C-alpha positions as CSV (number, residue, x, y, z in Angstrom):
1,M,0.0,-0.1,-0.2
2,G,1.6,3.1,-0.8
3,K,1.8,6.4,1.3
4,E,-0.9,8.4,0.0
5,L,-3.5,5.7,-0.5
6,L,-2.5,4.9,3.2
7,L,-2.9,8.5,4.4
8,S,-5.7,9.4,2.3
9,S,-7.4,6.4,3.9
10,L,-6.4,7.4,7.3
11,A,-7.8,10.7,6.8
12,F,-11.1,9.3,5.1
13,G,-11.7,7.0,8.3
14,L,-11.2,10.0,10.7
15,F,-13.5,12.2,8.7
16,V,-16.5,9.7,8.7
17,V,-16.6,9.3,12.6
18,C,-18.7,12.1,13.3
19,P,-21.6,12.7,15.6
20,R,-24.4,11.1,13.6
21,M,-22.3,7.7,13.4
22,A,-21.9,7.9,17.1
23,G,-25.3,8.1,17.7
24,M,-26.5,5.4,15.5
25,M,-23.8,3.2,16.9
26,H,-25.0,4.0,20.4
27,V,-28.7,2.8,19.1
28,I,-27.0,-0.5,17.9
29,A,-24.7,-0.9,21.1
30,G,-27.8,-1.1,22.9
31,Q,-29.1,-4.5,20.7
32,E,-27.3,-6.8,23.1
33,S,-27.4,-9.6,20.8
34,L,-25.7,-8.0,18.1
35,S,-21.9,-8.0,17.7
36,M,-20.6,-4.1,17.4
37,M,-17.5,-5.7,15.4
38,K,-19.6,-7.9,12.7
39,T,-22.1,-5.0,12.6
40,V,-19.4,-2.7,11.8
41,L,-17.8,-4.6,9.0
42,V,-21.2,-6.0,7.3
43,G,-22.0,-2.1,7.3
44,T,-18.8,-0.9,6.1
45,A,-19.6,-3.6,2.7
46,F,-23.3,-1.6,2.3
47,S,-22.0,1.8,2.9
48,V,-19.2,1.6,0.2
49,P,-22.0,2.0,-2.9
50,L,-23.4,4.4,-0.8
51,L,-20.9,6.4,-0.5
52,M,-20.0,6.1,-4.3
53,L,-23.3,7.2,-5.0
54,M,-22.9,10.2,-2.6
55,V,-19.5,11.5,-4.7
56,M,-21.4,11.2,-8.2
57,V,-24.6,13.3,-6.4
58,F,-22.1,15.6,-4.8
59,G,-20.8,16.3,-8.3
60,R,-23.2,16.3,-10.1
61,F,-25.6,18.4,-7.9
62,G,-23.7,19.5,-5.4
63,V,-24.5,20.3,-1.8
64,W,-28.2,20.0,-1.7
65,G,-28.2,17.0,-3.9
66,A,-26.1,15.2,-1.7
67,L,-27.6,16.5,1.5
68,T,-30.7,15.2,-0.1
69,V,-29.2,11.2,-0.3
70,C,-28.4,12.1,3.2
71,V,-31.9,12.7,4.5
72,L,-32.9,9.7,2.3
73,T,-30.1,7.2,4.0
74,D,-31.0,8.6,7.5
75,F,-34.8,8.3,6.7
76,G,-34.0,4.6,5.5
77,A,-31.6,3.8,8.7
78,A,-34.3,4.8,10.7
79,L,-36.9,2.6,9.2
80,I,-34.9,-0.2,9.5
81,M,-34.4,0.2,13.1
82,G,-37.8,0.9,13.3
83,S,-37.3,4.5,15.1
84,V,-39.4,6.7,12.6
85,S,-40.9,9.1,14.3
86,A,-42.1,13.0,13.9
87,K,-39.3,13.7,16.3
88,A,-36.9,11.9,14.3
89,G,-38.1,13.9,11.3
90,V,-37.6,17.4,12.9
91,E,-34.2,16.5,14.3
92,T,-32.9,15.4,10.5
93,A,-34.4,18.4,9.0
94,V,-33.0,20.8,11.9
95,I,-29.5,18.5,11.6
96,A,-29.8,19.1,7.4
97,L,-30.3,23.2,8.2
98,F,-27.3,23.5,10.2
99,V,-25.5,21.4,7.5
100,I,-26.7,23.8,4.7
101,M,-26.1,26.8,6.8
102,G,-22.4,25.8,7.7
103,V,-21.6,25.3,4.5
104,K,-22.9,28.7,3.3
105,V,-21.4,30.5,6.5
106,A,-18.1,28.6,6.9
107,P,-16.4,30.6,3.7
108,F,-17.2,33.9,4.9
109,I,-15.7,33.2,8.7
110,S,-12.5,31.7,7.2
111,R,-12.2,34.6,5.1
112,A,-13.2,37.0,7.6
113,L,-10.1,35.6,10.0
114,F,-8.0,34.9,7.3
């Protein structure tokens, strides 16, 4: 494995660990009959094509398209875990709003600071 691949893979691995992931892992960890390690490994296999889809959607439709895919995958996860509710829907909408605000506001803040 080349140095470039190792470093970019490490950076990607660090990047995908986020609060959304932690929340979902907390829910899954509550299922005592499930092996966390097996769930992560099999889930990673499922996520690869979804990540490739996200890259293609982002390239073609930008942040709004990628955010749409994120909301749909969040809804799918909630549906699978049996936790679809109005509360979860509002939380997802608020998170999506903050993501868009962050993407739009971050360049202005960084330009003001640097």
